[in-house]
N, C-alpha and C positions, 0 to 999 in steps of 0.2 A: 504494500500500500504506500502511496506517496501523495503529497500535496503538490499540485501542479498549477502554475500561473503562466498564462500565455496571452499575448496581445498581437493583433494583426497578423494572423497566420493563414496560410493556404498550404496545406500539407496532405500528402497521400501516405497513410499509415498502414502497415501490414498488421494483421491480427492473428498472432500465434497462440494467444490466450483469450479467454472470455474476459471482457473488460467492463467494469461497472464504474461509472463516473457520477459523482454527486456534485452538482453546482453549488458553490458557496458565494457569499458576497452579493452584489447587486444583480448578478446575472449578465447575460449577453445574448445577442442575436447570433445564432449559429446556423450554418448550412452544412448538411452532410449529403454526400453522394455515395451510393453503394448499390451494386447489382442493378445498375441502370435507373435507379430511383433517386430523386433529389427531394430533400425535405428541408425547409427553412422554418425556424421557430425562434421566438425570443424566449429563452429559458431564464427562470428566476431562481433565486436561492432555494435549494431543496429539491429541484428537479433532478431526476435520475436518467442517465443514458446507459442503456445496456447494449453492448456490441459483442456478439458471439464470435467465436473463432471463424475465420473464413477469409474471403477475398478482402483486399485493402479497402479502406474507406477514406474518402477525401473530406477534409474539414476546412471550413472557411469562417473566419470572424474577424472583426475589426476591434471591438471593445476588449477591455481587460476581461479575462475569464479565469476564475479560480475554482479548482475542483479537487475533490478527493478522488483518487484513482486506485481502484482495486483490481488486481489481475488474478484470475483463477485459471490454473492449468487445466487443459482438457482432461488429463488423467485424473485429477482430483474431482472434477465435476462428474466424470464417467463413474468413478468409484462411488460417489455420493448417490448417483442415480441408481446404481445397482444395489447398494446396501440400504439406503434409506427409503427409496421410492419403489424398489423392487421392479425396476424397469431397465431393460438393456439399453446401453447408451445409444446403440444404433436405431432405437425407436423413439428417441427424443430429439427435438430441434428447439434451440433457443433462438427466438427471432430478435431482430433489431427492435429496440424500443427507445424512442426519442422523446423523453420528457414525462416519464411517469413519476409518481410521488408515493410516499408512505413508508412502510416498514424498512425498506432498504436504506432510505435516507436517514432515518433515526438510528439505525444500527451502525451505519458507516460513520456517523458523527460520534457515536460512543466509542467506536474503534479508534478514530483519530484522536479523541481526547485522551484515551488510554495511552496511545503511543507517544503523544506530546508530553504527558505527565510521567511517563515511564512508571506506571502504577505497579504496586506490589503484585506479584503473581501474574505479571502482564503476559507472559508467553501462553499460559493456559487460557487467560481471558481473551487474548487476541485470537487464539485458535477457536475458542467457543463462538466468538462473534463471526468469524469467517465461516464457520460451519453453519451458523444460523442464516447468514446471507445466502450462502450456496443453496441450502435447503429451500429457503423462500424462493429463490430464483427458479429452482426446478419445479416446485409445487405450484407457483402462481404465474409463471411466464412461459415455461417450456410447453411446446406442442407435442402431443403423443401421436 
């Protein structure tokens, strides 16, 4: 997990991991292009962007954007799907989601606060929060 700040970018990024980004601060107008589809939206603090493993995605924005970025390896997500959801990984698809809100936002912010404060027992707490985010992603966003 990392805290990332960017301004005035136009970049094509590969996605070897599932990536969850939570927008912080005042938000920004973002444009994303992937799989021949372009979406523009003004995101505000708390909005969540979910980008699954797959082909590269082009990002564009002018304003400052601050986000918590969490990367989940495909192997970890596949293991979670098999063990926790009892679904083979080849039967799940995590779709792009551009601007959702809710549980992931709250949990990612708790995760960031823990990492910033280097709280006692943080390794176990970080692992637990990562597990919760992954499970929520599979149960509420994945297509079977």
